[in-house]
N, C-alpha and C positions, 0 to 999 in steps of 0.2 A: 543522534543515536536512538534507535527504537527501543522501547521497553522490552525486557526479556520474553514476556508472554503478552501477546496482543490479541490477534484474531483467534477466536475459539471455535466457531462453527458457522454454518449457514443460518442466519437468523430469519431472513424473509426472502422470498422470490416474488417478483412482480411481473405479471403478464399483461400484455395488451391483446384483447380478443374482440372480434367483430360480433360474435353472438354470445352475449353474456349468459343467457338462460341455458343454452346448451352446455357451456363450459361449467356452469354451476352443477348441472346434473352429472357431468363426468366426475368431478371431484367428490360429489356425494356418493356416487357408485364406487369410487376408489376407496372410500372409507375414512376420509378426513372429516373433522368436526367443524361445522359452520360456526363462526363467531361474529359478534357485532364489531363494527368499526366505523370510523368517520370517513366521509367522502364517498364518491361514487364507486360502484362495483360490489364485489363480494369477497369475503375472507374465510379461510379455513385454517385449521391448526393441526399439527401432529400432536402425539401424546407428550412429546418433549417440549412443546410450546413454540415450535417454529411455525411461521405463518406463510401461507400461499395466498397471494392477493391477486384478484382478477379485476382489471379495469377496462372500460371501453377503449377501443383503439384510438378514438379521437380525443382522449383525455389530454389536455395541454400539459399536465404535470408529468407525463411519461417521457422518458428519453426516447430519442429516435430509434426505430428498429434497425437491426443489423441484417435482417432478412425479410422477405415478403411474407404476408399472411399472419395469422395469430402466432405470437412469439413471446419468449421471455425478454423483458426489457431491462430488468435490473436485478442484481443479486445484492442483498444487504447482508453484510458480514457482522456478526456479533463479536465485540471485543470485551475484555474482562473488566476494565475500569474506565471511568470518565477521564482519568488522566491519560490513559493509553489512547483513548479516542481523540483527545485534543492533540497529543503528540503526532499521531498519524495524520490528522487534518492539517496541522501546521507544516509538516513535511511536504504534503501534496500541494499546498497552496503555492509553493515555489515555482511550479511549472505546469499546474493543472488548474482549470476552472473548478472551484469548489463552492458549494452553497449548502445551507443548512435549513432544516425544517424547524417549526416551532417546538417540536419535541426533542430537538437536539441531534437528530439523524443527519449525518453529513453525506453529501452526494457529489460524485464526479463521474468521469468516463474513463475506461481503461484504454489501452493503445489500439484496440480494435473498434472502439466506439460503443461498447456495451456499458450500460449504467452500472455503477458500483456505489453501494452505500455502506456506511459504517455507523453502528449504534451500539450502545452498551447492551450486552446479552442479558436475556431474562428467561433462563431455563425454568421449566416447571419444577417446583420442589419435589425431591424424591421421584425423579422422572421414571415412569413405569418401565422404560427400556431396561433398567437395571434393578428393578425391584422384584425380588423373589416372591413377595406376598401378592403382587399383582398377577403373576402367572404361576400359580401353585403347582401346575402340572408340567411345566416346561423347565427342565434343568438348564441352568446357564452357568457360566464361569463365576464361581463364588456364591452361587445360590442353587444348591442341589436340594430340591424339595420333594422329589418323587423317586422312590426306590422300590424295585420289584412290583411296579404297578403299571397297567397299560396307560398310554397317553390318549386322552379323550379328544374328540374333534374340536377344532379351534373355534367354531362358531363364526360370527361376523368378524372379518379381518379388519383391523385398524392399524395403519402404519405407525410405528413408534417414532421414527425421526427421519429427517431428510439427511442422508449421509453425504452425498457429494453432487456436484454439478459438472457436466462435461460440455465444453464449448469447442466450436470449430473456429480456427483462426487461419488466415492466409499464410502460406509459407513465406511470402515476402514480408519481412519484418517480424518473423516469429521470435527471434531472440529478444527484441525489444518488448514484445507482448509478454513473454515469460518473465523478463526482468522486472516488469511492473509489479507482478505479484511476489516474486522472490526478493527483490531489492527494496520495494516500497512498503509492502504489507507483511514481509517476513515469512512468506510461505517457504517450506522446505521441499526441494525436489526429492522424490522417493524412487522414481524410475524414469529413465529416458529411453524410449524406443526410437532408434535412429530413423529419421525422416518420417516418423509417424506421429509421435505424441510425447508429452511430458506430464507425468503424474506428480502432484505436489500436495503436501499436507499443511493445513493451517497449524501454526505453532502451538496452539492450545488443544489440538485434537490428537487422538491416539489411533485413528484409522490409518490404513495404508495411504489413502489420499482423500482430500476434501475437494479438490479441483483437478480437472483433467483438461489440458489444452491439446486438441487434435489438429494436426497440420493439414490444411487443405490447399490444393493448388492455387485457387483463385477466389476464394469466397470465405466469408465469415458466417456463422450461424450458431444455432443451439443444437447440441447433440442429444443430451438427455439429462434428466434428474433422477437420482437413485434414492429409494426409500428403504428403510429397514423394517422388517416384521419380526415377530418373536421367534419363529422357528420355520424350518423348511416347509412343513406342512402348510403354513399360511401363505407361502409363495404360490403353491399349487391351488389351494382353496380360493385365495384372493383372485387369481387369474380366472378360475372357473366362475366366480361371482360376477366378474366383469363380462364374461361371455354370456352368462345367463341374462344379464341386463342389456344385451344387445350390442355389446362392444365387439369389434372385429377380432377374430381369433388370430393370434400371432403365429407365425410359421416356426419359430424356434424358441427355445427356452435356454437362456445363457445366464446363470447366476453369478458368473465371475468374468472379469475382463480378460481378454487374451490379446496380447500385442502381436503385431506382425500378421503375415498371411495365414489364413486358416488352412489346415490340411484337407486334402480331398477325402470324401467319405470312404469308409472301409467297407469293401464288399463282403458279402456273406462267405465265410470260409477263408477269408484272406487274413484275418486278424493274427493268426499264428504263423503266417508265412512271411511277415515283414514286421518291422518295428511299428507298433500301433501307438499313435499319438492322439487318439480321439477320446481321451478320458472324460469323465463327467465334469461339466462346468468349465471346460477348457484346461483342466489340470492334466498335463501329459501323463499318460499311462504307458510306459515304454516296456516292451518285452524284448528280450535279447534275440537278435536275428541270428539264426543258426546257419553257419556257412558249411557247406559240404566240402570236405577236404579229400584229396586222393588217399586211398588206403595203400600204404607201402609195406606195412608189416604183414607177413603171411598169416599170422594168427588172426589179425583184425579182418583180413579178407575172408577167412573161413567163417568167422562169427557172423559177418554181414550176410554171407550166402546161406548160412544154416537156417533151417526152419525156426519159427518163433519159439517153439517149445524147447529147442536145443541150444539157444544162444546162451552164452556165458555159463554153460554147464562145465563141471570139472572134466578135464580130459580133452577139452577143445584146444588148449594151448600145447605146443610141443614140449 
């Protein structure tokens, strides 16, 4: 039986990249902090202490890729205690190849072949993501520090934390792939979109999801990693910073997930003629669709035919 709380968050993501210098510049432009570390490659950290590790593609210590080109090779999950780490490792050893590093990090592969690591979590003390003193101008839940004052520009944007990772998994065997995380690592499903994906949350996390498994017809791969910033202004300013540093402009901005097919764009003037589901960030904004009914009441017919200034005036009804 697994401990009641085990996996807390994404602790480290490990990439295999062919051009290390170019990838280092990308994460520097992205706003992560470079940190020292042992072994080949480069390392960056979020303000919450999570690590992004870059290694050359030929590094023999990397798990095999699940897709071509530069790619995520391993997700290392942080667990709350050394006892929980050992309990998870012991359970996996029954039917998975498991090995450990000198620092105690445990490694294996999930059902899709992606590297999975487990280590005792080491969050930054008083992580700035939840510190009102660190962001005196940005009001957050439980930390309201600005009242009746304008909000200043954010300056250089630095991601607070790595929120979740989304993976592509083949539809064949998807139930087994999901069961590895829910049954072996204790993840809790939070949303299931039929034939599309499964959202799941690490047992020690409070977000809607920490991991997303997207069902693909015939392939596995990496979908995306999501990072949190302090406020919505930093989403826009951070994207502009990347563009100014020569990064390609994205065609769309989508701050939230939306399961299922996307609605077609709403044409100019059409918004009030039908139910509009194109709200900001994929949140449905539904307006009631007005249905024209036949006018059977004589008074209603007279009101509809009357000039605008005379409608609903006293004396129109018999």
